[in-house]
C-alpha positions as CSV (number, residue, x, y, z in Angstrom):
1,M,14.1,6.0,-7.9
2,K,10.4,6.2,-7.2
3,C,8.7,3.5,-5.1
4,Q,5.6,2.0,-6.7
5,F,3.9,1.6,-3.3
6,C,4.6,4.8,-1.3
7,H,5.4,6.9,-4.4
8,Q,8.3,8.5,-2.7
9,D,11.6,9.1,-4.4
10,I,14.0,6.9,-2.5
11,D,17.3,5.0,-3.0
12,N,16.0,1.5,-2.2
13,P,12.2,1.1,-3.0
14,C,10.2,-2.0,-2.3
15,H,10.0,-4.4,-5.2
16,N,6.8,-6.2,-4.2
17,A,3.9,-6.0,-1.7
18,Q,5.5,-8.6,0.6
19,E,8.7,-6.5,0.9
20,M,6.5,-3.4,1.7
21,Q,4.6,-5.4,4.4
22,Q,7.9,-6.6,6.0
23,R,9.2,-3.0,6.1
24,A,5.9,-1.8,7.5
25,Q,6.2,-4.4,10.3
26,S,9.7,-3.0,10.9
27,H,8.1,0.4,11.5
28,V,9.2,2.0,8.3
29,E,6.8,4.9,8.3
30,R,6.4,5.3,4.5
31,C,5.7,1.6,4.1
32,E,3.2,1.7,6.9
33,H,1.3,4.5,5.2
34,A,1.5,2.7,1.8
35,L,0.2,-0.5,3.3
36,Q,-2.7,1.3,5.0
37,S,-3.7,3.2,1.9
38,Q,-3.4,0.0,-0.3
39,Q,-5.7,-1.9,2.1
40,G,-8.1,1.0,2.4
41,A,-8.3,1.4,-1.4
42,G,-9.0,-2.4,-1.8
43,A,-11.7,-2.4,0.9
44,G,-13.3,0.8,-0.6
45,S,-13.5,-0.7,-4.1
46,H,-15.0,-3.9,-2.8
47,R,-17.6,-2.0,-0.8
48,S,-18.6,0.1,-3.8
49,D,-18.9,-3.0,-6.0
50,I,-21.3,-4.5,-3.5
51,Q,-23.3,-1.3,-3.3
52,S,-23.6,-1.0,-7.1
53,N,-24.6,-4.6,-7.5
54,G,-27.1,-4.5,-4.6
């Protein structure tokens, strides 16, 4: 089964963002990377929105 957050094929994927964050706090490496990339993508889109409007 493929995780919607880290996009890896695993037996027990995260079902929501909160579960992914909890696993990232427990030092689950794939969840840490997924959390960082998710935050980075959100920040990047906000920045580009501000630049395009400004």
